[in-house]
N, C-alpha and C positions, 0 to 999 in steps of 0.2 A: 723977506718982505712979500715975495710972491706966494709964500705959503699961506698968507693971510687972505688971498683973494678967494672969492667964491669958487667952488669946484666947477661950476658951469663956465666960468670965465677962463679957468685953466684949460679945460678941454677944447676951448675955442681955438687954441694955438696948436693942437695936435693934427697931423695929416689925417684926412678922412678916407684915403684910398691908397692904391699901390703907386709907387713911383715908376717912371718909364724904365729905369734899369731893372726893377723887379719884374715888370711885365716881360721885358726882353729875355730875362733869365728863365722865366717860366716857359715862354715860347720855345726857347732853345732846348730846354729839357724835354718838352713835348715832342719837338721835332726829332730829337735824338731817339726817343722811345719809339716813335713811328718808324723811323728809318731802321730800327732793329726788329720791330715786330712784323712789319709788312712783308719783308723778304722771307721771314720765317713762316708766316702764314701762307704765302705763295708757294714756298717750297713744300710745305706740308700738304697743300692742296694738290700740287703737282705730283707728289709722291703717291697720294691716295688715288689720283687718276691713273697713274702708271700701274699701280697695283691692280686696279680694276681692269685695265687693259691687259695686263699679264694674265689675270684669271680668265678673261674671255678667250685669250689665245690658248690657254691650257685646256679649255673645254673642247677646242678643236682637236687637241691631241687625243683626248678621250674618244672623240667621235671618229678619228682616224682608225683607232684600234678596234672600235666597235664595228666600223665598216668592214675592216679586213677580216674580223672574226665571222661576220655574216656572209660576206661575198667571197672569201678566200683569196682576195686580191685587194690592192689599194685602189683608191679612186683614180680614174684615168684623167688625162688632161681635159678631155671633153667627151660628151656623149652627143651624137648627132641624132636629132629626133625626126628628121624627114627632109625631103627635098633633094635627094641625090647624095653623092658621097660626102659632100661637105655640109649637108643639112641646111635647115633654115633657122632653127632655134638650137643654140648650143648650151649645154649644161656644164659649166665649169666645176672644178673640184669642190669649191665652196658650196654650191647649190646641192651637189650630190650628198654632201654631209649633213644637210638640214634635217633629214629624218632621224639622224643619230645625235642631233642637238636638241631633241624634243621639239622639233619644229615641223612635224609632218604636215599639219594643216597649211602652213605657209608654203611648204614645198609643193604640195598639190595645187595650191592657188597660183604659184608662180609658173609652174610648167604649163599651165593653160594659157599663158600670155606670150605674145610675141616679144622678141628680145628688145626692141626699141621702146616698147611701152613700159618696160620695167626700169627705165633709167632713174626714176625718182622714188623707187621703193626704199623704205627705211626698215632695216632689220637690225635691232640693237646688238645682237651677238656678232654682227659683221663689223661693228663700228667701235673704234677706240675713243674713249671719252675725251682725250686731249685733242682730237681732230675737230676743227671748227666747221667742216663741211658735213652736213647732216645725212647725206645720202651716199650710197655706194659701198665699196669694200675697202676697209683699212688693212685687212689681213690677206696677203698675197701668197700664192703657192710658189715654192722655189723650183725654177726650171733647171738650173745648173750654175756653174761658174759664169757661163756666158751663153748666149743663145745665137744660133745662126738664123734660121727662119722658123716660124711656127709650123709644127709638124701636122700635116693633114694626110688623109688616106691617099689622095691623088698627087702628093708632092714627094719627089725624091730628094729634093734639096733641103736637108734638115740641119740641125744644130751642129755644124762641123767643129766649132770651137768649144764645145761644151765639156770635153774631157771627163767622161764618166757620167755625165748627165745628172739631173736631180731626181730625188725620190718621187716628186710629184711633177715631173716634167710634162711637156706638151704632148704626151702620147694619147692616142685615140683609144676608143673602146675595142679596137681590133687587136690591141697589144697591151693589156694591163700588166702592171708590175705586182710582184709579191714581196713580202718582207725578206724572203731568202735572197733576193737579188741585191739587197743593200749590204754588200760585203764589207764596206768600210765601218760598219757598226751603227746601230740605231742612235747611240749617244754621240756619234761623230758626224751625223748627217742632218742638215737643216730640212725642215718640212715647210714652214711658213714664217713670214715675218711681216713687219708693218711697212706700209707705203702711204705717203700723203695723197690726198684726193684732190683732183683739179676743181677749181671754182666753177668751171663751165664756160660756155661761150659768152662773148660780150665784154670780156675783161682782157687786159694786156697779158702777155706771156709771163708765167710764174716759173722761175728757174727750178724751184724745188718741188713743183707739182706737175707741170705739163711735160709733154714729150716732144722733143724737137726732131723733125724729120729732115736730116741733113742733106740727103741726096747724094751721099758719097759714092754709092754704087753706080749712079748714073754717070759719074766722071771717071769710072774705071777702078774703084776700090773693090778688091776681091775678098769676099768673106772666106772662101775656100783657102786662100793663101795667107791671110792675115793672122797675126797673133792677137791675143786678148788685149795686150797693151797698145797695139797699133789701133785697134778699134776704139779703145778708151781715149787715145790721143786725138781722134777725130772729134769726139764729144768735147774734150777739153779745149779744143781750138775754137769752139763756138762761143764767142764772147761778146756778141752784139745782141740786139733784141729783135727776134723774128716777128713779122707781121702776118705771115700766111702759112709758113711751112711747119706747123706744129699742131698737136692735138690737145685741146683743153678738156678732154673727157677722161683723163686717166683715173681709173677706179670708179667711175660714175655709173657705168652700165653693168649690172650684176649678171647679165646674160651674155655679154660679149666675152670671148675667149682669146687670150693673147697677152703679150707683155704690156700693152697699153692699159688693159682693164683688170686682169686677174692674176698675172704672173709677176715675178721679179727675178733678178739674178744677182750674183756676187762678184760682178766684174769690178765694182768700185766699193770702197768702204761705206759703212752706214753714214747717212747724212753728209755725204761728200759734197764738196763745193763744185765738183764737175757736173755739168748739165746732163741729165738723162736724155739720150737721143737714140734715133734709129739711123741706120745707114741708108735706108730707103728714102724716097721722096714722097711727100704728101700728095695724094691724088685729089684731095678735096680741100675746100676752104676750111679754116678752123671751126666754123660753126656747123660743119657737116662731116667732120673727120672721124666717124665711128669706125670705119672699116679699112683704114689705111694699113697696108701690108707692113708687118713688123719684122724685118730682116736685119740682123746685126744689131740687136737691141742692147743698150746699156741702161738698165732700169734698176737702180739701187734701192736698198731698204732705207726708208726715211720715216721720221716721226716728228711730232710736235712736243715731245717731252722737254721739260725745262733743262735737263742736263744733256740733251742731244744724244741720248742712248736709244737703242731700239730693242724691243723684245723679240727673241727668236725662238720659235718652237722647234724642238728636235724630234726626230722620228721615234724616240722612246717615250714621248709625251711630256718631257720636261721643258721648261722655259728658261732661257738664259738671257741676261741683260748684257748687251754688247756695246761698247763705246765707239765713237768715230775714229779713235786712234788705234784700233785693233790692227794687228799685223795683217797686211793684205794677203799674203800667201796662205796664212792660216784661215783667214776669212773665206778665201776662194776654196780652200780644201773642204771646208764645212759644207759646201754646196753640192759636191759630187758624191755619188753613192757607191762607186765601185772602181776606183782607180788606185786605192791604197795610199793616198797622200795623207799628209798630216792635217790636223784640225786644231781648234782652240783647246 
């Protein structure tokens, strides 16, 4: 009987839209697709940024060998440009390499500036794309397995815990290294790696960016007598939040030389949960702590890569990706240049 009704009257009884169940199913499918696609997109973007970061670090490897070919020795820890034995403006390894990174004009511009005025300089080749701080140096020179005190011409107390020292250690222009002195092998010796950059003053302490000045030396801790693990244990014990005894300038000043700004070491694994620290005490408030002495430093390789790995430049110019779960002794061995120990 219904078949005899007009077609318009039949259509009047058909639903005109989606049911709630259908809408929920569609939303669930869309949500599932998004949950699958977004992580893949983020991982692809992270991988691309890490590759870009790796390529920039590899350019430093080419620059190192070009520098050595030109000068017949490797870049020194620092060049003092005046003002007595310790100088007034220091040129760290990274700046010395600028002419060999096709950045001669930038080099000449920078060496005419005082060190503190260079804090906000942006040099893309110095910067890893995954780092969200736009200034400073992402790529640090390897001093050694561990560092005692920054080596200066007028200081006898140097890195007593370093065990073989690094290929780009804190040596001055009075004592440059040659490739022949890297007897552990170029492919077994780290040159540079990544280190996260501090956000700067005015923010609370960031465990994976800033440097904590513990003051352990002031209460009797001896760098001369201590082992690497004892020094690391001091940093590991720092488990509260400091308000004054730290530097928020790590990596920000491209003219400052030392573990706070331009060096790192292999005392702890990459992206370690242990706080980077100094055994010295801070002489200045956090907003003025450019020049705090860096004795007994634990400054590890750190990155912002999605998989928590770091890129490591070896002295042969190759780049290796190292995870945080790397064997600690193998990681430490990679930092020394001439003690015959094992590496990765």
